[in-house]
C-alpha positions in Angstrom: 0.1 -0.1 -0.1 2.9 2.2 0.5 4.0 2.1 -3.2 0.8 3.0 -4.6 1.2 6.8 -4.9 4.5 6.3 -6.9 4.4 3.9 -9.8 4.0 6.6 -12.5 6.9 8.6 -11.2 9.3 5.7 -10.9 8.3 4.6 -14.5 9.4 7.9 -15.8 12.7 7.8 -13.9 13.5 4.3 -15.3 13.1 5.7 -19.0 15.1 8.8 -18.5 17.8 6.4 -17.1 17.6 4.1 -20.1 17.9 6.8 -22.4 20.8 8.2 -21.0 22.6 4.9 -21.0 22.0 4.1 -24.7 25.2 4.9 -26.8 25.3 6.7 -30.1 25.6 4.6 -33.2 26.1 5.1 -36.9 25.2 2.6 -39.6 27.4 0.6 -41.8 26.8 -1.4 -45.0 29.0 -4.3 -45.6 29.2 -5.5 -49.1 30.6 -9.2 -49.8 31.1 -10.6 -53.1 27.6 -12.1 -53.3 25.5 -10.3 -50.4 25.1 -7.0 -48.6 24.5 -6.5 -44.8 23.9 -3.7 -42.4 25.0 -3.0 -39.0 24.7 -0.5 -36.4 28.0 0.6 -35.0 29.0 2.4 -31.8 30.7 5.7 -32.0 33.7 4.5 -30.2 34.2 1.2 -31.9 37.7 0.5 -33.7 38.2 -1.1 -37.1 38.6 -4.6 -35.3 35.4 -4.5 -33.6 33.4 -3.8 -36.7 35.6 -6.5 -38.5 35.1 -9.0 -35.7 31.2 -8.3 -36.0 30.9 -9.0 -39.9 33.4 -12.3 -39.3 30.8 -13.4 -36.6 28.0 -12.7 -38.9 29.5 -14.7 -41.7 30.7 -17.6 -39.4 34.1 -16.9 -40.5 37.0 -18.0 -38.4 39.9 -17.6 -40.7 39.8 -13.9 -40.2 43.5 -13.0 -41.0 43.1 -13.3 -44.8 40.4 -10.6 -45.0 39.9 -6.9 -44.4 37.5 -4.1 -44.9 38.2 -1.9 -48.0 36.9 1.5 -48.7 37.4 4.0 -51.6 38.4 7.6 -50.8 39.4 10.0 -53.4 39.7 7.6 -56.1 42.1 5.3 -54.0 41.3 1.9 -52.4 42.5 1.5 -48.8 41.9 -0.9 -46.1 40.4 0.0 -42.7 43.0 0.0 -39.9 42.1 -2.3 -37.1 43.6 -0.7 -34.3 42.0 3.0 -34.8 38.5 4.0 -34.3 36.4 3.7 -37.5 35.1 7.3 -37.3 38.8 8.6 -36.6 40.0 7.1 -40.1 39.7 9.1 -43.2 36.3 7.1 -44.4 33.6 8.3 -46.9 31.0 10.9 -45.3 27.9 9.0 -46.1 25.1 7.2 -44.3 25.4 4.3 -44.2 28.9 4.0 -44.6 30.0 1.5 -47.1 32.8 -1.1 -46.7 33.8 -4.0 -49.0 34.6 -7.4 -47.1 37.3 -8.7 -49.3 40.3 -11.1 -49.2 43.4 -8.8 -48.2 45.7 -11.7 -48.4 46.2 -14.8 -50.5 47.3 -18.3 -49.4 50.2 -19.8 -51.1 48.5 -23.3 -51.2 44.7 -23.0 -51.2 44.0 -26.7 -50.6 46.2 -26.6 -47.3 45.5 -23.4 -46.1 41.8 -22.8 -46.6 40.3 -24.8 -43.7 36.6 -23.5 -43.5 34.0 -23.9 -46.3 33.0 -20.3 -46.0 36.6 -19.0 -46.5 37.0 -21.1 -49.6 33.5 -20.1 -50.8 34.7 -16.4 -50.3 38.0 -16.8 -52.0 36.3 -18.5 -55.0 33.7 -15.6 -55.7 36.5 -13.0 -55.3 39.1 -14.8 -57.6 36.3 -15.6 -60.1 35.3 -11.9 -60.1 38.8 -11.0 -60.7 39.0 -13.3 -63.6 35.9 -12.0 -65.3 36.9 -8.5 -64.8 40.3 -9.3 -66.2 42.2 -8.3 -63.0 43.9 -11.8 -63.3 44.8 -12.8 -66.8 43.6 -16.2 -67.9 44.2 -18.1 -71.3 40.9 -18.9 -73.1 41.2 -22.7 -72.7 41.7 -22.2 -69.0 38.6 -19.9 -68.6 36.4 -22.4 -70.2 37.5 -25.1 -67.7 37.2 -22.7 -64.9 33.8 -21.7 -66.0 32.7 -25.4 -66.0 33.9 -25.8 -62.4 31.9 -22.7 -61.6 28.8 -24.2 -63.3 29.2 -27.4 -61.3 29.5 -25.5 -58.2 26.2 -23.5 -58.9 24.0 -26.0 -60.7 25.3 -29.5 -59.4 25.6 -32.7 -61.7 24.7 -32.1 -65.2 21.3 -33.6 -66.1 20.5 -33.3 -70.0 16.8 -33.6 -69.4 16.8 -30.4 -66.9 19.9 -28.5 -68.3 18.6 -27.7 -71.7 20.2 -25.4 -74.2 20.2 -22.0 -73.2 20.2 -22.4 -69.3 23.8 -20.6 -69.0 22.4 -17.6 -70.8 22.0 -15.5 -67.9 25.4 -16.4 -66.3 28.6 -14.4 -66.6 31.2 -17.0 -66.9 33.9 -15.9 -69.5 36.0 -12.6 -69.7 34.8 -10.2 -72.5 38.5 -10.2 -73.9 38.0 -13.9 -74.5 34.6 -13.6 -76.0 36.0 -10.8 -78.3 39.1 -12.8 -79.2 36.9 -15.6 -80.7 34.2 -15.2 -83.2 31.7 -17.7 -81.4 28.1 -17.3 -80.7 26.8 -17.7 -77.1 25.4 -21.1 -78.1 29.0 -22.1 -79.3 30.5 -21.1 -75.9 27.8 -23.1 -74.0 28.3 -25.9 -75.7 32.0 -25.9 -75.0 31.4 -25.3 -71.3 28.8 -27.9 -71.1 31.3 -30.4 -72.6 33.6 -30.0 -69.7 30.6 -29.6 -67.1 29.3 -33.0 -67.9 32.8 -34.4 -67.1 32.5 -33.2 -63.4 29.5 -35.4 -62.4 29.6 -36.4 -58.8 31.9 -33.3 -57.6 30.1 -31.5 -54.5 30.0 -27.7 -54.6 33.0 -27.2 -52.1 35.0 -29.7 -54.3 34.4 -27.6 -57.5 35.3 -24.4 -55.9 38.6 -25.9 -54.5 39.3 -27.1 -58.1 38.7 -23.8 -59.4 40.9 -22.1 -56.9 43.8 -24.8 -57.5 43.8 -23.8 -61.1 43.6 -20.2 -60.5 46.3 -20.0 -58.0 49.1 -21.1 -60.8 48.1 -18.0 -62.8 50.8 -15.3 -62.7 48.7 -12.6 -61.6 46.9 -14.5 -58.9 47.1 -12.8 -55.5 49.3 -9.7 -56.8 48.6 -6.1 -55.8 50.1 -3.9 -58.2 51.3 -0.3 -57.7 53.1 2.1 -60.1 56.6 3.1 -59.1 59.7 4.8 -60.4 63.4 4.5 -59.9 63.6 8.5 -59.9 61.1 11.2 -58.9 60.2 12.2 -62.4 59.0 8.9 -64.1 56.7 6.2 -63.5 58.2 3.4 -65.6 57.8 0.2 -63.2 55.3 -1.9 -61.4 55.8 -3.1 -57.9 53.8 -6.3 -56.9 53.1 -7.6 -53.4 51.8 -11.1 -53.1 52.1 -14.1 -50.5 55.6 -15.0 -51.9 57.4 -11.6 -51.9 57.8 -8.4 -53.8 58.3 -8.4 -57.4 59.5 -5.6 -60.2 57.7 -5.7 -63.2 57.8 -3.6 -66.5 55.0 -1.2 -67.1 53.7 -3.2 -70.1 54.5 -6.6 -68.5 52.8 -8.0 -65.5 53.6 -11.6 -66.0 57.0 -12.0 -65.7 58.9 -10.1 -63.0 62.3 -8.3 -63.9 63.3 -8.9 -60.2 62.0 -10.5 -57.2 62.5 -10.3 -53.4 61.3 -13.4 -51.4 60.1 -12.8 -48.1 62.7 -14.8 -46.6 65.4 -12.9 -48.3 64.2 -9.4 -47.1 65.7 -7.8 -44.0 63.7 -4.7 -43.8 61.4 -2.5 -45.6 60.8 1.2 -44.7 59.7 4.4 -46.5 60.4 8.3 -45.9 58.1 10.4 -47.6 57.7 8.9 -51.1 60.8 6.9 -51.1 60.6 3.1 -50.1 63.7 1.0 -49.4 63.8 -2.7 -49.6 67.0 -4.1 -47.8 68.0 -7.6 -48.6 68.9 -10.3 -45.9 72.4 -10.4 -47.7 74.1 -7.3 -46.5 76.4 -7.3 -49.4 73.4 -7.3 -51.8 72.3 -3.9 -53.5 69.7 -1.9 -51.6 66.6 -1.3 -53.7 65.2 2.1 -53.5 62.0 3.4 -55.3 59.4 6.2 -55.5 55.8 6.2 -55.5 53.3 8.7 -56.5 51.8 9.6 -53.1 52.8 8.9 -49.3 49.6 6.9 -48.7 50.6 4.6 -51.5 53.7 4.0 -49.5 51.8 3.3 -46.3 49.5 1.1 -48.3 52.3 -0.9 -49.7 54.1 -1.2 -46.5 50.7 -2.6 -44.9 50.5 -5.2 -47.5 54.1 -6.1 -47.2 53.8 -6.5 -43.3 50.8 -8.6 -43.6 51.9 -10.8 -46.3 55.3 -11.5 -44.6 53.5 -12.1 -41.2 51.6 -14.9 -43.0 54.5 -16.1 -44.6 56.4 -16.4 -41.4 53.2 -18.0 -39.7 53.1 -20.9 -42.3 56.5 -21.6 -41.6 56.1 -22.1 -37.8 54.3 -24.7 -35.7 50.6 -24.0 -35.9 48.9 -22.7 -32.8 46.6 -24.6 -30.9 43.6 -22.6 -32.6 44.9 -23.5 -36.0 45.6 -27.1 -35.1 41.9 -27.4 -33.8 40.6 -25.7 -36.8 42.7 -28.1 -39.3 41.4 -31.1 -37.3 37.8 -29.6 -37.3 38.5 -29.2 -41.1 39.7 -32.7 -41.5 36.8 -34.0 -39.6 34.3 -31.8 -41.5 35.9 -32.9 -45.0 35.8 -36.7 -43.9 32.2 -36.2 -42.9 31.4 -34.3 -46.0 33.2 -36.9 -48.0 31.2 -39.7 -46.3 28.1 -37.6 -46.6 28.7 -37.0 -50.3 29.2 -40.5 -50.9 26.1 -41.5 -49.1 24.3 -38.8 -50.9 25.8 -39.9 -54.2 24.8 -43.6 -53.4 21.4 -42.3 -52.6 21.2 -40.1 -55.6 22.3 -43.0 -57.5 19.9 -45.5 -55.9 17.2 -42.7 -56.4 18.2 -42.2 -60.1 18.1 -46.0 -60.4 14.5 -46.1 -58.7 13.4 -43.2 -60.9 14.7 -45.1 -63.9 12.9 -48.3 -62.6 9.9 -46.3 -61.9 9.9 -44.6 -65.3 10.6 -48.2 -66.9 7.6 -49.4 -64.8 5.4 -46.3 -65.7 6.4 -47.1 -69.4 5.6 -50.7 -69.1 2.2 -49.9 -67.2 1.5 -47.4 -69.9 2.4 -49.8 -72.5 0.3 -52.7 -70.9 -2.5 -50.2 -70.6 -2.2 -49.1 -74.2 -2.1 -52.9 -75.2 -5.1 -53.5 -73.0 -7.0 -50.5 -74.4 -5.7 -51.6 -78.2 -7.0 -55.4 -77.1 -10.4 -54.0 -76.1 -10.7 -51.9 -79.1 -9.6 -54.9 -81.0 -12.3 -57.2 -79.3 -14.9 -54.5 -80.0 -13.7 -54.4 -83.5 -13.7 -58.4 -83.5 -17.2 -58.3 -82.1 -18.3 -55.9 -84.6 -16.7 -57.8 -87.1 -18.1 -61.1 -86.1 -21.7 -59.3 -86.3 -20.6 -58.0 -89.6 -19.3 -61.5 -90.7 -22.5 -63.1 -89.5 -24.8 -60.7 -91.4 -22.5 -61.3 -94.4 -22.5 -64.9 -94.0 -26.4 -64.8 -93.9 -26.3 -62.4 -97.1 -23.8 -65.0 -98.5 -26.1 -67.8 -97.8 -28.9 -66.0 -99.5 -26.7 -65.2 -102.3 -25.6 -68.8 -102.4 -29.2 -70.0 -102.7 -29.9 -67.5 -105.4 -26.6 -68.3 -107.2 -27.7 -72.0 -106.9 -31.1 -71.1 -108.4 -29.4 -69.0 -111.0 -26.8 -71.9 -111.6 -29.6 -74.3 -112.3 -31.3 -71.8 -114.5 -28.2 -71.2 -116.2 -27.5 -75.0 -116.9 -31.0 -75.3 -118.0 -30.4 -72.4 -120.4 -26.8 -73.8 -121.3 -28.6 -77.2 -122.2 -30.9 -75.3 -124.1 -28.5 -73.4 -125.8 -26.5 -76.5 -126.6 -29.7 -78.0 -128.0 -30.2 -74.9 -129.7 -26.6 -74.8 -130.8 -26.8 -78.1 -132.3 -30.0 -77.1 -134.2 -28.3 -74.1 -135.3 -25.3 -76.0 -136.3 -27.6 -78.3 -138.4 -29.5 -75.4 -139.7 -26.2 -73.6 -140.3 -24.9 -76.9 -142.3 -28.2 -77.1 -144.1 -28.1 -73.2 -144.9 -24.3 -73.6 -146.0 -25.4 -76.4 -148.0 -28.4 -74.4 -149.6 -25.9 -71.4 -150.0 -23.6 -73.5 -151.9 -26.6 -75.0 -153.9 -27.7 -71.5 -154.3 -24.3 -70.2 -155.5 -24.3 -73.2 -158.0 -27.7 -72.2 -159.2 -26.8 -68.7 -159.3 -23.5 -69.6 -161.3 -25.8 -71.8 -163.5 -28.4 -69.0 -163.7 -25.6 -66.5 -164.5 -24.5 -69.0 -167.2 -27.9 -69.6 -168.4 -28.4 -65.9 -168.4 -25.4 -65.5 -170.2 -26.6 -68.1 -172.9 -29.9 -66.5 -172.7 -28.7 -63.3 -173.5 -26.5 -64.6 -176.1 -29.6 -66.6 -177.3 -31.6 -63.5 -177.3 -29.0 -61.4 -179.2 -28.5 -64.3 -181.8 -32.3 -64.7 -181.8 -32.7 -61.0 -182.7 -29.9 -61.2 -185.1 -31.4 -64.2 -186.6 -34.9 -62.7 -186.8 -33.1 -59.6 -188.6 -31.3 -62.0 -190.9 -34.7 -63.8 -191.4 -36.3 -60.6 -192.3 -33.7 -60.1 -194.9 -33.8 -63.4 -196.1 -37.7 -63.1 -196.2 -37.3 -60.0 -198.3 -34.6 -61.7 -200.6 -36.8 -65.0 -201.0 -39.7 -62.8 -201.7 -37.7 -61.0 -204.3 -36.6 -64.3 -205.7 -40.2 -65.4 -206.0 -41.0 -62.5 -207.9 -38.1 -63.0 -210.1 -38.7 -66.7 -210.6 -42.3 -66.1 -211.3 -41.2 -63.8 -213.7 -38.4 -66.0 -215.3 -39.5 -69.6 -214.6 -37.2 -70.0 -211.8 -40.0 -71.2 -209.5 -40.0 -74.4 -211.4 -36.4 -74.9 -211.1 -36.6 -74.2 -207.1 -39.2 -77.0 -207.0 -37.0 -79.4 -208.8 -34.2 -78.8 -206.3 -36.4 -79.2 -203.5 -37.7 -82.6 -205.2 -34.3 -83.8 -205.4 -33.6 -83.2 -201.8 -36.6 -85.1 -200.9 -35.7 -87.9 -202.8 -32.3 -88.1 -201.4 -33.8 -87.7 -197.9 -36.8 -90.0 -198.6 -39.2 -87.9 -197.2 -40.0 -84.2 -196.8 -39.7 -82.4 -193.6 -42.7 -80.5 -192.6 -40.9 -77.0 -192.5 -39.9 -77.5 -196.1 -43.5 -77.7 -197.1 -43.8 -74.3 -196.3 -41.8 -73.2 -199.1 -44.8 -74.7 -201.3 -46.9 -72.0 -200.2 -45.7 -68.4 -200.7 -46.5 -66.6 -197.4 -46.4 -69.6 -195.2 -42.4 -69.5 -195.2 -42.4 -66.4 -193.3 -44.5 -68.0 -190.2 -42.0 -71.0 -190.2 -38.8 -69.3 -190.3 -40.0 -67.3 -187.2 -40.0 -70.6 -185.1 -36.8 -72.3 -184.0 -35.2 -74.7 -186.3 -34.7 -78.4 -185.3 -31.5 -79.4 -183.9 -30.1 -80.8 -187.4 -29.1 -79.2 -190.6 -28.8 -79.6 -194.3 -25.6 -79.3 -196.2 -24.8 -79.3 -199.9 -23.2 -82.6 -199.6 -26.4 -84.5 -198.9 -25.7 -85.5 -195.1 -28.5 -85.2 -192.5 -28.4 -84.4 -190.0 -25.4 -82.4 -189.2 -23.6 -83.6 -185.7 -21.5 -80.6 -185.4 -22.6 -78.7 -182.2 -19.8 -76.0 -182.1 -20.9 -72.7 -181.4 -21.2 -70.4 -184.4 -22.2 -66.7 -184.5 -25.2 -66.5 -186.3 -24.3 -65.2 -189.7 -25.5 -65.9 -193.3 -22.8 -67.2 -195.8 -23.5 -64.6 -198.2 -24.5 -61.1 -197.9 -27.7 -59.9 -199.6 -25.7 -58.4 -202.4 -23.8 -61.7 -202.9 -27.6 -63.5 -202.7 -28.7 -61.3 -205.3 -25.6 -62.0 -207.5 -26.2 -65.6 -207.1 -29.8 -65.3 -208.0 -28.8 -63.4 -211.0 -26.3 -66.1 -211.8 -28.6 -68.9 -211.3 -31.2 -67.1 -213.5 -28.7 -66.5 -216.0 -27.1 -70.1 -216.0 -29.8 -72.0 -214.2 -27.1 -74.5 -213.3 -25.7 -73.0 -210.0 -26.9 -74.1 -206.6 -27.5 -71.4 -203.9 -26.5 -72.3 -200.3 -28.0 -70.4 -197.4 -26.6 -71.2 -193.7 -28.9 -70.4 -190.7 -27.9 -70.7 -187.0 -30.4 -70.5 -184.2 -28.6 -71.9 -181.2 -25.6 -74.2 -180.8 -27.1 -77.1 -182.8 -29.7 -75.3 -184.5 -27.8 -74.7 -187.9 -29.5 -75.1 -191.2 -27.8 -75.3 -194.4 -30.0 -74.5 -197.6 
């Protein structure tokens, strides 16, 4: 109950007390090779306080390789560990930026870099220096280094996952190399991938270590260069400081030093204003003096020389307890990681085999499902085909019946046709025979027609001739009547009758005057008279119906008979082949 009236007052007193105890701070931004961090630092902190805070945040124990670098007036310098941060000549900005970088380089990375974080930070920094061309590397070596960088980033190469173009957004080669060869990005990726595929099974830390082991053999690896001169007026040399010593280079050659001073051969390094002096351990050897551009450069050179010399001497001494513990932990860690990697590799192999087996089973299952589906489809098709075949069989049966009926009808038709063919054949034979007979008849008719025509022609001519004879005989009758020849003509005819024994009926026509005309218009019998007294005549050779004597000759003969009354007149008449009469 006593404290009831004072709680608010006590609270205000405690807040004011806390405000007075809170120190003033300033903000700092730490930039590593692959990350950025911000810290609040107390005003009284020295450089070592900030550096230790960053190392703790990174989990780094090998702190002697690194430092905090900043840029002031275009010159890169390192934060001093024994002085307050704010008392040093640092950029006036909020937050103040520092780069956490490797300040000193190991001679043998595999032996000296114990922690994985240390190794990773060195890998990132050396990789950046090679890409920025601060460290020269041949094109062949850059491709190999790029393949280890890809292995560290992406793990084992998988052609199903790492398809062409997966490195398109990664910076892996220096621009100098890209300019030197006229190759496309796809060609470079193909070359890198060819090496990358060979690194299968290498873990990330191992790939980074392989990268550093190749890089540490490069001439410019771990060297800090500074322009110097042997007199105050000219800058014609380069001074290089690295883990092995101090080297003097020509201004245009950073690979092969003109002169080198190993840390074990240097007795003392000192500077006065802009002049630096390197005193060899051998007192008889010449002291090397040179000049730098600024006093700050001399201080930076001396700082790097002291740090590298200390590390050089530490490597050649017995390791401290801390280093021994770190190396033992590193060995155990490496052994554990190796076993872990082996286990992971084995599990990965088993997983890949299981995946392949699974894929094979899935493929086989898919194949079986596909085969089952095809079998079902084939069964359905076979059922449909069976139904169709049954329907076709029914149709075929009906068609068979119809065909049998048609066949029977066709057989009957065939038999009928055979009979018809036989009849037709007989009819054809008879027809051919009739045709032959008709042809013969036609030939005969033609011949008969020809004979008939000849006969008609001959008859016409004979009629004409008979008409002429008629007229001649009529004339002769008139003359005989006039001259008494008629009695002589009767005598001739009588002698003929006596010689023949009888008188033909046609000859009697001459007894009457006009009856001769009628008898001469009918055909003569098939025999003839001749002047020799033979009757009938058997010569049946065709003769052209002619008269032996023309009418003029007949008249002359008549005249002669009238004159002499002793000459015979012969008249030859032909009606057909055998119808020839001689008078």
